[in-house]
N, C-alpha and C positions, 0 to 999 in steps of 0.2 A: 520438292519436286520428285526426288528419288522414292520417298515414302509412297507416292501415289502408284508406283509401279512395281514395287518390291513383291515378289511372289507372282508377277505377271509375266507373260511372254510377249516380247517385242520382236517384230520381224523386219529385217532389213528389205528395202525395196530394190534389190539387186537380182540378177538372174537366178542365183540359187536360193533366194529368199532365206537367208541364214537367220537362226533364231538367237535372240538374246534371252536365255532362260535361266541364268544364275544371278544371284544378288550382285556378285562382283562385276559381272558384264554390265548390268543395269546402272550400277554406281558409276563405273568407269565412263559410260556413254552420257549420263544425265547430270552428274554432279557438278555444281558450279557453272550451269548453262541456263540460258534463257530457252524455255520450251514453247513452241507454237503448236497448239492443238487445232488441227485443221478438220472442222466438221464440214462434210460435204457428201454429195451423192451424184452419181453419174447421170441420174434421171433429172437433175436440176440444171437448167440452162445456164442460169447466172453462175453456178459452180463451174460449169464447162468453160464459160468465158473467162473466169477469174483464174483458173488452174495455170494457164501459161504465165500469167503475171507473177503468180506466187512462186512458180518454179524459177523464173528469171531472178526474182528477188533473192530466193534462197541461194541460188548459184553465185550470184555476184557477191555475197557475203561469205561463202564457204569454199568456193572453187579457186584453186591456186592460179587460174588464169586471169583472175581479177583481183586477188588480194594476196598479199605476202604471207599472211597467217590467217588460217580459217577463224571465222568469228565463234564465239561461245554460244552457239544457236543450234537448236534441234527442232527438226520438222516432224511431227507425228500425225499421220492421217488417221482420223476416227471416222470409219465408214458408216454412213447411214443408208448404204445401198440396199436395194431390195433382193439382190441375189449376189452370189460369190462371183458370178461371171461379170456382173456390173462393176464389182469392186476391182476386179483384176483389170478390167478395161481402164478404169479410171486411174489406177496406179501407173499405167504407162505414161500419163501426162505429168507425173511427178518425179523429181529428181531421184537418182539411184541412192543418194545418201540419206534420203528421208526414211522413216521408219513407219510402220503400220501395225494395228492389231488384227489378228486373224478374223475372218468374217464370222467363225463360229464362237468367238470370244464374247460373252454377254456383257462384258465390262464396257463395251462400246456404248451400249444404251445407259449403263450407269453413269458414265462420264457425261452423256448428254444431259441427263437429269441434273447431275451435280453442278454443271456449269450453266443450267438453265438456258440451253440453246434453243432459241425460238425461231431463228431464220437461217437459211443457208444461202451462201456460204458464210461460215463463222470461223474466225481464227482468234482462239483464246490465247493470250500471251501471259505466260507465268514466270515469275521470279524463281530462283533456284530454291527458295524457301516454300514454294507451292502457292504462295499468295498471288492473286490476280493482279497483273500489271495493266492490261487492257482487256475488257470483256470481249470486244470484236475489233480487230485491227484491220479489217478489209478495206476500208476507206483510207486509212493511213498509209497502208502498203501501196494502194493504187495512186494516191495522191503524192507521197513523198518518196516512195522507192526505197533503196537501201539506206538512204540518209536517216530514215526513222530509227535505225538500229542504234545509232549513237544516242538517241534520246532514251531508248529502252535500257541501253548500257548504263547510263548514268542514273536513272531511275532505280535500276535494280542493283545499283552500287557495285557493279562488276569491275574488277581491276584487270585490264587487258590493254596496257599501253602499247604492246607490239602490234595491235591491229591497226592496219592502215590500208585504205582502198588504194589500188594501183595508181589511179589518176592523181591522187594526192602525192603519192610518192614522186610521180614524174615532174609535178610542178615545183617541187623542192629543188633548190640548187644542188646539183650533183657534186659530190665531193669524192676525193681519191679514197679507195679502200684502205689505204695506208694511214689515213688521218688519225684513227684512234691509236695506232702504234706511235706515231709522231708525237701526238698529245702526251702520251705516257711518258715518252723519251724526255720531252721538254719539262715535264712535271717533275720527273726524277732529278733532272740536272738542276732545276730551280730549287728543289729542296736541298740539294747538295751545297749549292751556293749559300743558301740561307744558314745551313748548319756551320759552314766555314766562316761566315761572317760573325755568327754568334760566338764561335770559339775565340775569335780575334778580340771580341769586346769583353769577354768574361774576365772577372777580377775576383779576388780572394782565393779560395782553395781550389778552384774548378780547373786550373791548368793541368795539374798532374793527372786529375780524373780523365781529361779529355785526351791526354797524351796515352793513358792507359788503354782507353777505348780504341784509339787508332792503332796502337801496337797489337791489340787482340784481333783486329779486323772487325770489330763489332760496330763501327761507325756507319756502315752501309749494308743493305741487305743484298748488295750484288757483289 
């Protein structure tokens, strides 16, 4: 995916419209992530209707209000607008964490041809290796919502075990935050007991060696 945008300029959809214009910035933002290329136009009524759904979909997967850890997901708007004013107007409907190509960038039309975009809106979902995961995910996003991300994640073979939707987290039985510490403590104590039992059962020339280990303090890491 990164190769598609090396030597290109991606723009953040925030107030300052900051640019990602170095290879390092592009790699940091896109590497090992699923990329959604959103082809749309402000003049398209279906695009206007779909935009709020897509924005909500993206926020529920990347906003910390909904998830404990942001999904490995990037939303890039590829404008097919007829004017820069139309593009700027449509960008207001999209999340601030999304990216876009500047209106004057001819690469917008190259991507349209590259992915054979024939209808609007179109959301092309790409794996991290730039291969197409879904040619147009609009119906899937509308029908399944954020749940379809798990399917993408598995199909793209992304490793992201820390990702969890907040609702899933609440449904799990709540445990004390000290549980991991207690489990480690009990594990260490069990290991000490096992070592002690082994020392009592040893025969042959092992006794002196064990005594020497205990004398040197090497029998335990603590």
